[in-house]
KELUM-867358 format. One record per residue (C-alpha): residue in three letters; x negated, y negated, z. Coordinates in steps of 0.1 Angstrom, whole numbers, padded with zeros to 4 digits, always signed. Layout:
REM residues N
alaXYZ;...
This chain:
REM residues 149
unk-0596-0359+0175;unk-0634-0365+0174;unk-0654-0358+0143;unk-0691-0359+0148;unk-0716-0361+0119;unk-0739-0332+0121;unk-0770-0351+0110;unk-0767-0382+0132;unk-0744-0370+0159;unk-0723-0402+0155;unk-0686-0403+0147;unk-0682-0412+0111;unk-0654-0435+0100;unk-0657-0421+0064;unk-0654-0385+0077;unk-0622-0394+0097;unk-0608-0412+0067;unk-0615-0382+0044;unk-0600-0358+0068;unk-0569-0380+0072;unk-0566-0383+0034;unk-0568-0345+0030;unk-0540-0340+0056;unk-0518-0365+0039;unk-0524-0349+0006;unk-0514-0314+0020;unk-0483-0328+0037;unk-0472-0347+0005;unk-0477-0316-0016;unk-0456-0295+0009;unk-0429-0321+0009;unk-0429-0322-0029;unk-0426-0284-0030;unk-0396-0285-0006;unk-0379-0313-0026;unk-0385-0294-0059;unk-0366-0264-0047;unk-0335-0286-0038;unk-0311-0295-0066;unk-0282-0319-0065;unk-0249-0309-0080;unk-0221-0335-0082;unk-0188-0325-0097;unk-0160-0349-0104;unk-0127-0345-0122;unk-0090-0354-0123;unk-0068-0324-0117;unk-0035-0324-0136;unk-0004-0303-0142;unk+0014-0313-0174;unk+0015-0351-0171;unk+0011-0355-0133;unk-0019-0355-0111;unk-0020-0328-0084;unk-0031-0337-0050;unk-0043-0317-0020;unk-0054-0286-0039;unk-0081-0264-0025;unk-0113-0263-0046;unk-0143-0242-0039;unk-0178-0241-0054;unk-0194-0207-0057;unk-0227-0193-0068;unk-0223-0162-0090;unk-0233-0129-0074;unk-0219-0097-0061;unk-0200-0109-0040;unk-0200-0147-0050;unk-0214-0170-0023;unk-0192-0200-0014;unk-0214-0231-0014;unk-0188-0259-0008;unk-0151-0265-0005;unk-0130-0296-0009;unk-0095-0307-0017;unk-0082-0330-0044;unk-0074-0364-0029;unk-0041-0384-0030;unk-0048-0394-0066;unk-0055-0358-0077;unk-0093-0366-0080;unk-0119-0340-0072;unk-0153-0349-0059;unk-0180-0324-0047;unk-0216-0334-0039;unk-0240-0306-0029;unk-0277-0305-0024;unk-0289-0269-0025;unk-0312-0246-0044;unk-0291-0231-0072;unk-0310-0202-0086;unk-0279-0185-0101;unk-0251-0199-0122;unk-0222-0215-0103;unk-0185-0221-0108;unk-0155-0237-0091;unk-0121-0223-0083;unk-0088-0242-0079;unk-0058-0225-0062;unk-0025-0238-0075;unk+0011-0230-0087;unk+0011-0250-0119;unk+0028-0232-0148;unk+0035-0202-0126;unk+0069-0186-0124;unk+0065-0159-0097;unk+0076-0167-0061;unk+0051-0163-0033;unk+0023-0163-0060;unk-0005-0187-0068;unk-0030-0189-0096;unk-0067-0191-0091;unk-0083-0209-0120;unk-0121-0206-0125;unk-0143-0231-0143;unk-0181-0226-0150;unk-0206-0253-0141;unk-0231-0255-0170;unk-0267-0250-0159;unk-0278-0281-0177;unk-0254-0302-0154;unk-0272-0290-0123;unk-0293-0318-0108;unk-0270-0345-0122;unk-0234-0355-0124;unk-0209-0331-0141;unk-0179-0352-0150;unk-0152-0327-0160;unk-0129-0356-0169;unk-0095-0339-0167;unk-0087-0303-0157;unk-0052-0294-0169;unk-0040-0265-0148;unk-0011-0257-0172;unk-0035-0241-0195;unk-0040-0204-0186;unk-0075-0192-0192;unk-0090-0157-0193;unk-0106-0163-0159;unk-0073-0171-0142;unk-0062-0147-0115;unk-0028-0143-0098;unk-0026-0140-0060;unk+0007-0128-0045;unk+0016-0127-0008;unk+0031-0095+0005;unk+0067-0097+0016;unk+0071-0094+0054;unk+0091-0063+0064;
């Protein structure tokens, strides 16, 4: 790119430097704007039923809406530990669900337990410490499979 000074007709180093600085400023501002819209959510917990850790349970992170939007899914590891790390713009409140059979008596049925992610924990680490699935909450749902004919 050739920049020519209108009064002397000679390329000016200062003009090129100023133009380059302006372009860098605009790009930096655009990158900052994109980064500002991204938030990091890190969830960690130990999932338990009575006194034992529960492993290999499906866990999903949702954004509230109608219908809720699934943002991430994971499973508890061999030690019953849950870890979800997500970088996304979270404009709405979010929650996790855990599908399990802890403290459930019906055959062919599972419980779906729901736990809110507090808005102040977004853009940081939300250590839920222990989630004890034996406790039945108001947000729990029962899912039963139909019997085959």
